Steps between C-alpha positions, in 0.01 A plus 500: 500500500852429619627485141377853427570665834834469678515461883621861535210630290249301705655624825482864388142465372368345821688760703328779307161332550538499880386812681765748610452819695654717230254372240198481728266684264612285207429191709147624574432539126640151439272356768201670340606355165520155657157544659353622171624200304386262775155657512468513122599137446280374786198704386539393139520131595198525733280688253590277206444186709162623627390585147619161375314330783190708442493408132574131560239465776233692312558324168525162675167546676331643191618199299398268783139620486474572127598294200813572304289508181128586495238416237179709506207546264463820301152562645276401790405167342784307665681188380310185398664153498761637735608157629583384146700819436677461835610145412637623166706774670621261774680291236720798409861501629576657843129523591439389861124554527204665327218606732155626391381805688189714535554858611251771587454807716259501793407697808579324829274599790493404865435676833379813315833530322537472122819470296579422138629151436616275215370144468727236356330171431748210498498126552630392837777293339622805311574685824815286538671673206444836672773443757454812720126427532545126557770550764285744698208253533458205732370157399166579665469822297558312174261217594225751588561678168476168316218324684282777647514750209644766725697804390849620591559863597813696592581583861485875429147464364410288804627774732310775314173307504546340842480143367649166601494145365145361510330840463306602191582781260251674270613551141313713248568492126375738231425201277145437618166381372297703250158601628224733392665770713847446352796289602501407866848436646561150633578477869594183684658391824799267501661316788865582566710184466834660579696822535825535307797730546728518197691808620372733226254759622318527167413129499442466874251787500302456176512141368241228563577149371189293422447147361482510119147357464365726774652811341365398155148483642537823699656707219293351217763293317329188359761236410744782435790671673634851469860392443783247525810551715816325375790427737844422356836378630700800374304826539797706374488324159134556426496667157522187283230318699266801480540504122437126481186528714378790286525286185318213672199692637439704186372855455189467715698510826755740648838373624741700712782412739587623850750755367232665284257492793742682729706697247429845643569378852827327404614804299426729795708277729791499255494878452482558877788259554721673242423847638572392858831347391600824326400721794673289764815474289533877545566441872809298410598763242481779760718293735750456216520879461572522873791261444634733231482804730657321798779356285582836340526656847716207617733543202540872573580427866759239398690713247822488702472124559450444127800722420722306741386171349574628150850619599562153650429344163127424512353503149182678394332163457586409857343824631189431290468151647537628858218754473292273278509237773421764762184619324391160374527348849214729612284361220601139569417520871177691437390254231559189710340649812203630297454162330501321836252748653271483196488120496444477878217753465339294222524175697327661801277750321170382647638507854635852445167611347300374797743663745471838324121469491489429874723798576329747266146371525458538122435232239791494255367242255122518453367180341215680322749727322786260423281187447728284720472431871875472564798704382703272270870523417681288243877543478635461147873409521566650157344832603697507826821435304409773249436754778828409674701524177337834416588643843857370474533638147375846600735505801793404278413766242458761774856427621665525158509878463638580850762224458602641163525851654726359772733349242534836325631687807848642442741425792675837461180701513363300794818535712568866418307634798566211737 
Protein backbone atom coordinates (compact mmCIF):
# COMPACT_ATOMS: atom_id res chain seq x y z
CA UNK A 1 0.00 0.00 0.00
CA UNK A 2 2.90 2.31 0.79
CA UNK A 3 4.26 1.93 -2.75
CA UNK A 4 1.02 3.18 -4.29
CA UNK A 5 0.05 5.82 -1.74
CA UNK A 6 2.48 8.46 -0.48
CA UNK A 7 2.47 9.52 3.22
CA UNK A 8 0.82 12.83 2.29
CA UNK A 9 -1.95 11.05 0.38
CA UNK A 10 -2.58 8.69 3.29
CA UNK A 11 -2.65 11.59 5.75
CA UNK A 12 -5.18 13.51 3.64
CA UNK A 13 -7.37 10.44 3.09
CA UNK A 14 -7.57 9.54 6.79
CA UNK A 15 -8.22 13.19 7.64
CA UNK A 16 -11.19 13.24 5.26
CA UNK A 17 -12.50 9.98 6.75
CA UNK A 18 -12.60 11.45 10.28
CA UNK A 19 -15.74 13.30 11.24
CA UNK A 20 -15.68 17.10 11.13
CA UNK A 21 -18.41 19.50 12.11
CA UNK A 22 -18.54 21.12 8.68
CA UNK A 23 -19.16 17.77 6.99
CA UNK A 24 -21.43 16.31 9.66
CA UNK A 25 -24.14 15.18 7.25
CA UNK A 26 -21.56 13.60 4.95
CA UNK A 27 -20.14 11.74 7.95
CA UNK A 28 -23.60 10.39 8.82
CA UNK A 29 -23.98 8.99 5.29
CA UNK A 30 -20.51 7.45 5.53
CA UNK A 31 -21.41 5.80 8.84
CA UNK A 32 -24.57 4.38 7.29
CA UNK A 33 -22.47 3.07 4.39
CA UNK A 34 -20.11 1.43 6.87
CA UNK A 35 -23.03 -0.10 8.76
CA UNK A 36 -24.60 -1.35 5.53
CA UNK A 37 -21.44 -3.11 4.37
CA UNK A 38 -20.88 -4.58 7.84
CA UNK A 39 -24.45 -5.85 8.03
CA UNK A 40 -24.40 -7.18 4.47
CA UNK A 41 -21.13 -9.08 4.89
CA UNK A 42 -22.11 -10.50 8.29
CA UNK A 43 -25.58 -11.56 7.08
CA UNK A 44 -24.20 -13.16 3.94
CA UNK A 45 -21.60 -15.15 5.90
CA UNK A 46 -24.17 -16.30 8.48
CA UNK A 47 -26.80 -17.34 5.94
CA UNK A 48 -24.32 -19.14 3.68
CA UNK A 49 -22.76 -20.93 6.67
CA UNK A 50 -26.16 -22.01 8.03
CA UNK A 51 -27.18 -23.33 4.62
CA UNK A 52 -23.86 -25.16 4.26
CA UNK A 53 -24.30 -26.64 7.72
CA UNK A 54 -27.90 -27.56 7.04
CA UNK A 55 -26.96 -29.39 3.85
CA UNK A 56 -23.94 -31.13 5.39
CA UNK A 57 -25.84 -32.26 8.50
CA UNK A 58 -28.88 -33.41 6.57
CA UNK A 59 -26.93 -35.23 3.87
CA UNK A 60 -24.59 -36.73 6.48
CA UNK A 61 -27.46 -38.13 8.52
CA UNK A 62 -29.36 -39.32 5.45
CA UNK A 63 -26.24 -41.15 4.27
CA UNK A 64 -25.64 -42.47 7.77
CA UNK A 65 -29.04 -44.18 7.84
CA UNK A 66 -29.36 -45.07 4.15
CA UNK A 67 -26.93 -46.72 1.78
CA UNK A 68 -25.00 -44.74 -0.77
CA UNK A 69 -26.25 -47.14 -3.46
CA UNK A 70 -29.50 -49.12 -3.19
CA UNK A 71 -30.54 -52.29 -5.02
CA UNK A 72 -34.28 -53.07 -5.08
CA UNK A 73 -36.47 -55.52 -6.98
CA UNK A 74 -38.75 -54.29 -9.75
CA UNK A 75 -41.81 -55.79 -8.03
CA UNK A 76 -43.02 -57.04 -4.66
CA UNK A 77 -41.25 -60.39 -5.01
CA UNK A 78 -38.04 -59.21 -3.33
CA UNK A 79 -34.47 -60.41 -3.82
CA UNK A 80 -33.55 -64.11 -3.56
CA UNK A 81 -29.98 -65.29 -2.81
CA UNK A 82 -29.29 -61.86 -1.39
CA UNK A 83 -26.27 -62.98 0.67
CA UNK A 84 -24.53 -64.31 -2.46
CA UNK A 85 -25.24 -61.05 -4.32
CA UNK A 86 -24.03 -59.03 -1.31
CA UNK A 87 -20.70 -60.91 -1.27
CA UNK A 88 -20.24 -60.23 -4.99
CA UNK A 89 -20.83 -56.48 -4.51
CA UNK A 90 -18.58 -56.36 -1.41
CA UNK A 91 -15.59 -57.35 -3.56
CA UNK A 92 -15.97 -54.18 -5.64
CA UNK A 93 -13.53 -51.31 -4.98
CA UNK A 94 -14.41 -48.66 -2.34
CA UNK A 95 -17.31 -50.74 -0.97
CA UNK A 96 -17.34 -50.74 2.86
CA UNK A 97 -20.44 -52.85 3.54
CA UNK A 98 -23.52 -54.33 1.87
CA UNK A 99 -26.50 -54.82 4.18
CA UNK A 100 -29.73 -56.68 3.32
CA UNK A 101 -32.88 -54.87 4.37
CA UNK A 102 -36.62 -55.46 4.55
CA UNK A 103 -38.82 -52.39 4.46
CA UNK A 104 -42.56 -52.02 4.87
CA UNK A 105 -45.22 -49.61 6.06
CA UNK A 106 -47.25 -50.31 9.20
CA UNK A 107 -49.58 -48.66 11.66
CA UNK A 108 -48.12 -48.24 15.16
CA UNK A 109 -50.71 -48.20 17.95
CA UNK A 110 -50.46 -47.72 21.69
CA UNK A 111 -52.47 -45.93 24.40
CA UNK A 112 -55.32 -45.28 21.93
CA UNK A 113 -52.96 -43.39 19.64
CA UNK A 114 -52.12 -44.53 16.10
CA UNK A 115 -49.43 -43.20 13.78
CA UNK A 116 -47.98 -44.33 10.47
CA UNK A 117 -44.57 -45.96 10.70
CA UNK A 118 -41.91 -47.57 8.50
CA UNK A 119 -40.35 -50.90 9.45
CA UNK A 120 -36.75 -51.56 8.52
CA UNK A 121 -35.63 -55.11 9.11
CA UNK A 122 -31.85 -55.33 9.56
CA UNK A 123 -29.33 -57.66 11.15
CA UNK A 124 -27.99 -56.41 14.45
CA UNK A 125 -24.41 -56.40 13.12
CA UNK A 126 -25.46 -54.16 10.24
CA UNK A 127 -26.53 -51.40 12.64
CA UNK A 128 -22.83 -50.55 13.14
CA UNK A 129 -22.52 -49.18 9.59
CA UNK A 130 -25.41 -46.81 10.31
CA UNK A 131 -23.31 -44.50 12.48
CA UNK A 132 -26.02 -42.05 13.70
CA UNK A 133 -28.22 -44.98 14.79
CA UNK A 134 -25.37 -46.96 16.37
CA UNK A 135 -24.04 -43.95 18.29
CA UNK A 136 -27.46 -43.18 19.77
CA UNK A 137 -27.89 -46.69 21.26
CA UNK A 138 -26.38 -48.18 24.39
CA UNK A 139 -24.83 -51.65 24.65
CA UNK A 140 -27.94 -52.87 26.49
CA UNK A 141 -30.19 -51.61 23.67
CA UNK A 142 -28.14 -53.49 21.07
CA UNK A 143 -28.00 -56.68 23.16
CA UNK A 144 -31.79 -56.63 23.67
CA UNK A 145 -32.25 -56.08 19.92
CA UNK A 146 -29.94 -59.03 19.21
CA UNK A 147 -30.93 -61.52 21.90
CA UNK A 148 -34.55 -60.71 22.80
CA UNK A 149 -35.89 -59.90 19.30
CA UNK A 150 -36.92 -56.44 20.41
CA UNK A 151 -37.50 -53.44 18.17
CA UNK A 152 -35.92 -49.99 18.13
CA UNK A 153 -38.11 -46.88 17.89
CA UNK A 154 -37.30 -43.16 17.69
CA UNK A 155 -37.66 -40.92 20.72
CA UNK A 156 -40.29 -38.77 18.96
CA UNK A 157 -42.43 -41.84 18.34
CA UNK A 158 -41.92 -42.88 21.96
CA UNK A 159 -43.13 -39.47 23.14
CA UNK A 160 -46.19 -39.54 20.87
CA UNK A 161 -47.21 -43.03 21.99
CA UNK A 162 -46.12 -42.68 25.61
CA UNK A 163 -43.66 -45.60 25.45
CA UNK A 164 -40.39 -46.47 27.15
CA UNK A 165 -37.84 -49.28 26.94
CA UNK A 166 -39.44 -52.58 27.99
CA UNK A 167 -42.97 -51.61 26.91
CA UNK A 168 -44.75 -53.25 24.00
CA UNK A 169 -45.87 -51.60 20.77
CA UNK A 170 -48.63 -52.87 18.48
CA UNK A 171 -47.81 -52.91 14.76
CA UNK A 172 -50.38 -53.58 12.05
CA UNK A 173 -49.46 -54.36 8.45
CA UNK A 174 -51.74 -54.50 5.40
CA UNK A 175 -49.99 -57.70 4.29
CA UNK A 176 -52.21 -60.15 6.15
CA UNK A 177 -53.66 -63.62 5.80
CA UNK A 178 -56.26 -64.45 3.16
CA UNK A 179 -59.55 -65.71 4.60
CA UNK A 180 -63.02 -66.39 3.32
CA UNK A 181 -63.91 -62.81 4.27
CA UNK A 182 -60.91 -61.27 2.50
CA UNK A 183 -57.43 -60.33 3.63
CA UNK A 184 -57.14 -59.77 7.35
CA UNK A 185 -54.35 -57.36 8.38
CA UNK A 186 -51.63 -58.84 10.57
CA UNK A 187 -51.28 -57.27 14.00
CA UNK A 188 -48.60 -58.14 16.53
CA UNK A 189 -47.04 -56.75 19.65
CA UNK A 190 -43.28 -56.25 19.89
CA UNK A 191 -41.15 -55.45 22.90
CA UNK A 192 -39.16 -52.21 22.72
CA UNK A 193 -35.44 -52.99 23.00
CA UNK A 194 -34.23 -49.40 22.76
CA UNK A 195 -35.09 -45.83 21.84
CA UNK A 196 -32.81 -44.00 19.41
CA UNK A 197 -32.32 -40.31 18.70
CA UNK A 198 -30.50 -39.62 15.44
CA UNK A 199 -31.38 -35.90 15.36
CA UNK A 200 -33.64 -36.11 12.29
CA UNK A 201 -37.32 -35.68 13.06
CA UNK A 202 -38.47 -37.81 10.12
CA UNK A 203 -36.53 -40.85 11.34
CA UNK A 204 -37.08 -40.28 15.06
CA UNK A 205 -40.85 -40.07 14.60
CA UNK A 206 -41.64 -42.75 11.98
CA UNK A 207 -38.95 -45.46 11.77
CA UNK A 208 -38.99 -48.81 13.57
CA UNK A 209 -35.88 -51.01 13.27
CA UNK A 210 -36.60 -54.74 13.63
CA UNK A 211 -34.40 -57.88 13.45
CA UNK A 212 -34.23 -59.14 9.86
CA UNK A 213 -35.73 -62.61 10.49
CA UNK A 214 -38.53 -61.16 12.60
CA UNK A 215 -39.43 -58.58 9.96
CA UNK A 216 -39.35 -61.27 7.21
CA UNK A 217 -41.90 -63.33 9.15
CA UNK A 218 -44.06 -60.31 10.01
CA UNK A 219 -44.10 -58.78 6.51
CA UNK A 220 -44.27 -62.07 4.60
CA UNK A 221 -40.78 -62.23 3.08
CA UNK A 222 -39.70 -65.90 2.94
CA UNK A 223 -35.93 -66.15 2.46
CA UNK A 224 -36.06 -62.84 0.64
CA UNK A 225 -35.33 -59.19 1.32
CA UNK A 226 -36.77 -56.06 -0.22
CA UNK A 227 -33.39 -54.51 -1.00
CA UNK A 228 -29.64 -54.17 -0.44
CA UNK A 229 -27.98 -51.03 0.95
CA UNK A 230 -24.39 -50.44 -0.21
CA UNK A 231 -22.04 -48.19 1.80
CA UNK A 232 -18.90 -46.83 0.14
CA UNK A 233 -15.78 -44.93 1.21
CA UNK A 234 -16.29 -42.00 -1.17
CA UNK A 235 -19.99 -41.05 -1.47
CA UNK A 236 -19.15 -38.08 -3.73
CA UNK A 237 -17.69 -40.40 -6.40
CA UNK A 238 -20.62 -42.75 -6.71
CA UNK A 239 -21.47 -42.77 -10.42
CA UNK A 240 -18.93 -45.38 -11.58
CA UNK A 241 -19.81 -47.78 -8.74
CA UNK A 242 -23.54 -47.45 -9.46
CA UNK A 243 -22.91 -48.36 -13.10
CA UNK A 244 -20.76 -51.32 -12.08
CA UNK A 245 -23.41 -52.59 -9.66
CA UNK A 246 -26.08 -52.19 -12.34
CA UNK A 247 -24.11 -54.43 -14.72
CA UNK A 248 -23.60 -57.01 -11.96
CA UNK A 249 -27.22 -57.36 -10.77
CA UNK A 250 -28.75 -57.43 -14.24
CA UNK A 251 -32.08 -56.10 -15.51
CA UNK A 252 -34.29 -57.75 -12.91
CA UNK A 253 -33.26 -55.30 -10.17
CA UNK A 254 -33.24 -51.51 -9.88
CA UNK A 255 -30.06 -49.65 -8.86
CA UNK A 256 -29.93 -46.02 -7.82
CA UNK A 257 -27.54 -43.92 -5.75
CA UNK A 258 -28.11 -41.40 -2.95
CA UNK A 259 -27.95 -38.43 -5.34
CA UNK A 260 -30.80 -39.86 -7.45
CA UNK A 261 -32.77 -40.64 -4.29
CA UNK A 262 -32.52 -37.06 -3.05
CA UNK A 263 -32.16 -35.16 -6.33
CA UNK A 264 -35.19 -32.91 -5.89
CA UNK A 265 -34.20 -32.13 -2.32
CA UNK A 266 -30.56 -31.35 -3.21
CA UNK A 267 -31.65 -29.21 -6.19
CA UNK A 268 -34.06 -27.27 -3.97
CA UNK A 269 -31.25 -26.59 -1.47
CA UNK A 270 -28.92 -25.39 -4.23
CA UNK A 271 -31.53 -23.09 -5.79
CA UNK A 272 -32.43 -21.63 -2.38
CA UNK A 273 -28.76 -21.09 -1.61
CA UNK A 274 -28.11 -19.27 -4.89
CA UNK A 275 -31.20 -17.06 -4.50
CA UNK A 276 -30.29 -16.14 -0.91
CA UNK A 277 -26.75 -15.25 -2.00
CA UNK A 278 -28.11 -12.98 -4.75
CA UNK A 279 -30.64 -11.27 -2.48
CA UNK A 280 -28.20 -10.65 0.36
CA UNK A 281 -25.56 -9.34 -2.04
CA UNK A 282 -27.97 -6.49 -2.77
CA UNK A 283 -27.46 -5.25 0.81
CA UNK A 284 -23.76 -4.76 0.07
CA UNK A 285 -24.61 -3.18 -3.28
CA UNK A 286 -26.94 -0.64 -1.63
CA UNK A 287 -24.18 0.22 0.86
CA UNK A 288 -21.80 0.73 -2.07
CA UNK A 289 -24.24 3.24 -3.60
CA UNK A 290 -24.24 5.07 -0.26
CA UNK A 291 -20.46 5.29 -0.53
CA UNK A 292 -20.84 6.89 -3.96
CA UNK A 293 -23.30 9.50 -2.66
CA UNK A 294 -21.23 10.34 0.43
CA UNK A 295 -18.03 10.60 -1.60
CA UNK A 296 -19.60 12.87 -4.23
CA UNK A 297 -20.83 15.18 -1.46
CA UNK A 298 -17.38 15.09 0.17
CA UNK A 299 -15.71 16.01 -3.12
CA UNK A 300 -18.07 18.96 -3.59
CA UNK A 301 -17.36 20.20 -0.05
CA UNK A 302 -13.60 19.91 -0.65
CA UNK A 303 -13.46 21.80 -3.95
CA UNK A 304 -11.26 24.56 -2.51
CA UNK A 305 -8.93 22.07 -0.80
CA UNK A 306 -8.53 20.18 -4.07
CA UNK A 307 -7.84 23.43 -5.95
CA UNK A 308 -5.14 24.42 -3.45
CA UNK A 309 -3.53 21.00 -3.72
CA UNK A 310 -3.54 21.23 -7.52
CA UNK A 311 -1.96 24.71 -7.47
CA UNK A 312 0.73 23.32 -5.13
CA UNK A 313 1.64 20.74 -7.73
CA UNK A 314 -0.52 17.73 -6.82
CA UNK A 315 -1.25 15.63 -9.91
CA UNK A 316 -4.65 14.31 -10.95
CA UNK A 317 -3.48 10.81 -10.09
CA UNK A 318 -2.59 11.93 -6.59
CA UNK A 319 -6.08 13.41 -6.07
CA UNK A 320 -7.63 10.17 -7.37
CA UNK A 321 -5.59 8.12 -4.90
CA UNK A 322 -6.56 10.36 -1.96
CA UNK A 323 -10.31 10.03 -2.53
CA UNK A 324 -10.02 6.41 -3.63
CA UNK A 325 -8.40 5.61 -0.29
CA UNK A 326 -11.05 7.65 1.52
CA UNK A 327 -13.96 5.72 0.00
CA UNK A 328 -12.27 2.33 -0.02
CA UNK A 329 -11.37 2.62 3.68
CA UNK A 330 -15.11 2.55 4.50
CA UNK A 331 -15.42 -0.73 2.61
CA UNK A 332 -12.28 -2.21 4.17
CA UNK A 333 -13.37 -1.45 7.74
CA UNK A 334 -16.94 -2.60 7.08
CA UNK A 335 -15.77 -5.83 5.44
CA UNK A 336 -13.40 -6.81 8.25
CA UNK A 337 -15.89 -5.92 11.00
CA UNK A 338 -18.71 -7.73 9.16
CA UNK A 339 -16.54 -10.81 8.63
CA UNK A 340 -15.63 -10.92 12.32
CA UNK A 341 -19.27 -10.48 13.42
CA UNK A 342 -20.49 -13.12 10.96
CA UNK A 343 -17.94 -15.72 12.06
CA UNK A 344 -18.56 -15.05 15.77
CA UNK A 345 -22.30 -15.42 15.13
CA UNK A 346 -21.76 -18.76 13.37
CA UNK A 347 -19.54 -20.11 16.15
CA UNK A 348 -22.19 -19.27 18.79
CA UNK A 349 -25.34 -19.71 16.70
CA UNK A 350 -27.03 -22.27 18.95
CA UNK A 351 -26.44 -20.14 22.05
CA UNK A 352 -27.84 -17.09 20.28
CA UNK A 353 -30.85 -19.10 19.03
CA UNK A 354 -31.70 -20.35 22.51
CA UNK A 355 -31.33 -16.84 23.96
CA UNK A 356 -33.70 -15.37 21.35
CA UNK A 357 -36.19 -18.18 21.94
CA UNK A 358 -36.15 -17.53 25.69
CA UNK A 359 -36.68 -13.80 25.19
CA UNK A 360 -39.38 -14.08 22.52
CA UNK A 361 -41.06 -17.26 23.68
CA UNK A 362 -41.24 -18.51 20.07
CA UNK A 363 -39.59 -21.55 18.50
CA UNK A 364 -37.23 -20.39 15.75
CA UNK A 365 -36.16 -23.77 14.42
CA UNK A 366 -38.94 -26.38 14.51
CA UNK A 367 -37.53 -29.90 14.16
CA UNK A 368 -40.64 -31.22 12.39
CA UNK A 369 -40.24 -28.59 9.66
CA UNK A 370 -36.46 -28.48 9.20
CA UNK A 371 -35.82 -32.20 9.96
CA UNK A 372 -32.91 -31.38 12.32
CA UNK A 373 -33.00 -30.84 16.07
CA UNK A 374 -30.18 -28.26 16.16
CA UNK A 375 -29.35 -25.27 13.99
CA UNK A 376 -26.09 -26.13 12.18
CA UNK A 377 -23.52 -23.72 10.76
CA UNK A 378 -20.50 -24.70 8.69
CA UNK A 379 -18.07 -21.93 7.76
CA UNK A 380 -16.49 -22.39 4.35
CA UNK A 381 -13.21 -20.39 4.23
CA UNK A 382 -13.43 -20.03 0.45
CA UNK A 383 -16.94 -18.58 0.69
CA UNK A 384 -15.90 -16.15 3.43
CA UNK A 385 -12.96 -15.02 1.28
CA UNK A 386 -15.25 -14.64 -1.76
CA UNK A 387 -17.74 -12.51 0.22
CA UNK A 388 -14.94 -10.33 1.62
CA UNK A 389 -13.34 -9.84 -1.80
CA UNK A 390 -16.73 -9.01 -3.33
CA UNK A 391 -17.43 -6.38 -0.66
CA UNK A 392 -13.95 -4.88 -1.08
CA UNK A 393 -14.31 -4.87 -4.86
CA UNK A 394 -17.70 -3.12 -4.75
CA UNK A 395 -16.35 -0.53 -2.29
CA UNK A 396 -13.37 0.12 -4.55
CA UNK A 397 -15.57 0.47 -7.64
CA UNK A 398 -17.95 2.77 -5.76
CA UNK A 399 -15.02 5.10 -4.95
CA UNK A 400 -13.67 5.29 -8.50
CA UNK A 401 -16.18 7.73 -9.99
CA UNK A 402 -16.09 10.32 -7.13
CA UNK A 403 -12.26 10.15 -7.12
CA UNK A 404 -12.18 10.70 -10.87
CA UNK A 405 -14.57 13.67 -10.50
CA UNK A 406 -12.25 15.15 -7.86
CA UNK A 407 -9.28 14.91 -10.22
CA UNK A 408 -11.18 16.81 -12.91
CA UNK A 409 -11.85 19.91 -10.77
CA UNK A 410 -10.28 23.03 -12.27
CA UNK A 411 -8.32 25.11 -9.67
CA UNK A 412 -9.35 28.39 -11.31
CA UNK A 413 -13.05 27.58 -11.28
CA UNK A 414 -12.93 26.27 -7.71
CA UNK A 415 -11.11 29.34 -6.31
CA UNK A 416 -13.06 31.95 -8.27
CA UNK A 417 -15.67 32.48 -5.56
CA UNK A 418 -13.44 31.77 -2.56
